[in-house]
C-alpha positions as CSV (number, residue, x, y, z in Angstrom):
1,M,0.0,0.0,0.0
2,A,2.9,2.4,0.8
3,E,4.3,2.0,-2.7
4,E,0.9,2.8,-4.2
5,L,0.6,5.9,-2.0
6,V,4.1,7.1,-3.1
7,L,3.1,6.5,-6.7
8,L,-0.1,8.5,-6.2
9,A,1.9,11.4,-4.6
10,A,4.3,11.3,-7.6
11,Y,1.3,11.4,-10.0
12,L,-0.3,14.3,-8.2
13,L,2.9,16.3,-8.1
14,S,3.7,15.6,-11.8
15,C,0.1,16.6,-12.6
16,G,0.6,19.9,-10.7
17,R,3.7,20.6,-12.7
18,G,2.1,19.7,-16.0
19,L,-0.9,21.9,-15.4
20,L,1.3,24.9,-15.6
21,E,1.7,24.4,-19.3
22,E,-1.1,22.1,-20.4
23,P,-4.5,23.0,-21.7
24,Q,-7.0,24.1,-19.0
25,A,-9.3,21.2,-19.7
26,Y,-6.6,18.7,-18.5
27,G,-7.0,19.9,-14.8
28,P,-10.5,18.4,-14.2
29,L,-9.6,15.1,-15.9
30,R,-6.4,14.8,-13.9
31,C,-8.4,15.4,-10.7
32,L,-11.0,12.9,-11.8
33,D,-8.2,10.3,-12.4
34,A,-6.7,11.0,-9.0
35,G,-10.0,10.4,-7.3
36,R,-10.3,7.1,-9.3
37,R,-6.9,6.1,-8.1
38,V,-7.6,6.9,-4.5
39,L,-10.9,4.9,-4.5
40,T,-9.0,2.0,-6.0
41,L,-6.5,2.3,-3.1
42,V,-9.4,2.4,-0.6
43,E,-10.7,-0.9,-2.0
44,Q,-7.2,-2.4,-1.9
45,A,-6.9,-1.4,1.7
46,G,-9.9,-3.5,2.5
47,L,-12.7,-1.0,2.7
48,H,-15.5,-2.4,0.5
49,D,-18.6,-0.2,0.1
50,E,-20.9,-0.7,-2.9
51,R,-21.6,3.0,-3.3
52,L,-17.9,3.9,-3.4
53,S,-17.3,1.0,-5.8
54,A,-20.0,2.4,-8.0
55,V,-18.4,5.8,-8.1
56,R,-15.1,4.3,-8.9
57,A,-16.6,2.3,-11.7
58,R,-18.2,5.4,-13.2
59,L,-14.7,7.1,-13.0
60,D,-13.1,4.0,-14.6
61,D,-15.6,4.2,-17.5
62,C,-14.9,7.8,-18.0
63,M,-11.1,7.5,-17.9
64,C,-10.7,4.1,-19.6
65,G,-13.7,4.0,-21.9
66,P,-14.0,5.3,-25.4
67,M,-13.1,8.9,-25.9
68,E,-16.4,10.6,-26.6
69,Y,-18.0,13.9,-25.9
70,R,-18.9,14.2,-22.3
71,D,-20.6,16.9,-20.4
72,L,-17.7,17.0,-17.9
73,P,-19.2,19.5,-15.5
74,G,-22.4,17.4,-15.4
75,F,-20.5,14.2,-15.0
76,L,-18.4,15.6,-12.1
77,D,-21.6,17.0,-10.5
78,E,-23.1,13.5,-10.7
79,V,-20.2,11.6,-9.3
80,C,-19.6,14.2,-6.5
81,G,-23.3,13.9,-5.6
82,S,-23.0,10.1,-5.5
83,L,-19.9,10.3,-3.3
84,I,-21.6,12.8,-0.9
85,T,-24.6,10.6,-0.6
86,A,-22.4,7.6,0.1
87,L,-20.5,9.4,2.8
88,K,-23.6,10.9,4.4
89,D,-25.4,7.6,4.5
90,S,-22.5,5.6,6.0
91,E,-20.0,5.5,8.8
92,L,-17.1,5.9,6.4
93,I,-16.0,9.2,8.0
94,S,-16.4,10.5,11.5
95,A,-19.0,13.2,11.8
96,S,-17.0,15.0,14.5
97,T,-13.5,15.0,12.8
98,G,-14.2,14.6,9.1
99,H,-12.0,11.5,9.0
100,Q,-11.7,8.1,10.5
101,E,-9.3,7.5,13.4
């Protein structure tokens, strides 16, 4: 797991650097991909939640599926809403601290 987290940090840092010179539209896609990678790590760490898996699957479809026109703002609104619902309706995060101990 530690190796995957280090690779994720390297990905995020290289994305940050790349965004300085890349087209503006790359930013949301890079964030979407980072979220997908984090949810994959969550599953690998042993936390299995159907709703989080469904969000990750939607992100997988977007990032790994055929390149087609997407309403990216609408898609991100949808997956953010799904994630918020999953978090509100679960005990995945602590209400008092915002994270699990």
